[in-house]
C-alpha positions as CSV (number, residue, x, y, z in Angstrom):
1,M,-11.1,-7.7,-58.8
2,S,-7.6,-6.6,-58.7
3,A,-5.9,-4.4,-56.0
4,P,-5.8,-0.7,-56.6
5,A,-2.5,0.6,-58.1
6,Q,-0.2,2.5,-55.8
7,A,2.4,5.1,-56.7
8,A,6.0,4.1,-56.4
9,P,7.9,6.0,-53.7
10,T,10.2,8.7,-55.0
11,A,13.7,9.5,-53.9
12,S,12.8,12.8,-52.4
13,A,10.1,11.4,-50.1
14,G,11.1,12.5,-46.6
15,A,13.7,14.9,-47.7
16,G,11.8,17.8,-46.2
17,S,11.4,16.0,-42.8
18,V,14.7,17.2,-41.4
19,V,14.3,19.9,-38.8
20,D,16.7,22.8,-38.9
21,T,17.0,23.7,-35.2
22,K,18.7,27.1,-36.0
23,S,15.5,28.3,-37.7
24,V,13.1,27.3,-34.8
25,Q,11.8,30.3,-33.0
26,A,12.4,30.5,-29.2
27,T,9.4,30.5,-26.9
28,R,8.8,32.4,-23.7
29,H,8.8,30.4,-20.4
30,F,7.8,31.8,-17.0
31,Y,10.4,31.0,-14.3
32,S,9.8,33.1,-11.2
33,S,8.6,36.3,-9.6
34,H,10.8,38.8,-7.6
35,W,10.3,41.8,-5.5
36,T,13.1,43.9,-7.1
37,L,14.4,44.3,-10.6
38,G,18.0,43.6,-9.4
39,E,16.8,40.3,-7.8
40,C,15.1,39.3,-11.1
41,Q,18.2,40.2,-13.2
42,A,20.4,38.2,-10.8
43,R,18.3,35.1,-11.2
44,G,18.2,35.6,-15.0
45,S,22.0,35.9,-15.0
46,Y,22.2,32.6,-13.1
47,W,20.2,30.7,-15.7
48,L,22.1,32.4,-18.6
49,S,25.3,31.2,-17.1
50,L,24.0,27.6,-17.3
51,H,22.3,28.1,-20.7
52,P,24.2,30.7,-22.8
53,T,21.9,30.4,-25.8
54,W,18.8,31.4,-23.8
55,T,17.6,35.0,-23.3
56,A,16.3,36.5,-20.1
57,E,13.5,39.0,-19.6
58,C,12.3,40.7,-16.4
59,A,8.8,42.0,-17.0
60,P,7.0,44.2,-14.4
61,G,3.5,43.1,-13.4
62,L,1.2,41.9,-10.6
63,G,1.8,38.6,-8.8
64,T,-1.0,36.2,-7.9
65,D,-1.2,38.0,-4.6
66,G,-2.0,41.3,-6.4
67,K,1.3,42.9,-5.4
68,F,3.8,44.5,-7.9
69,K,6.7,42.2,-8.8
70,Y,9.1,41.5,-11.6
71,H,8.5,38.3,-13.5
72,L,11.4,36.4,-14.9
73,Y,10.8,34.9,-18.4
74,M,13.4,32.8,-20.2
75,W,13.4,32.5,-24.0
76,Y,14.6,29.2,-25.4
């Protein structure tokens, strides 16, 4: 018996494997919880100064202790 035939590789094989990082969607990452909106925004500004391409979000909600806080999320 002979070995099965295999297709020859084409020139375009792997051409679609390059990732365009500009089209990748940002994801939301929890960073910290704060008692006041101003405190949350200040912390967000700090991270934005280090990473200008990121986006900050201060979302109101309950902390793990059941008390109202502002949660800092960074999108990158």
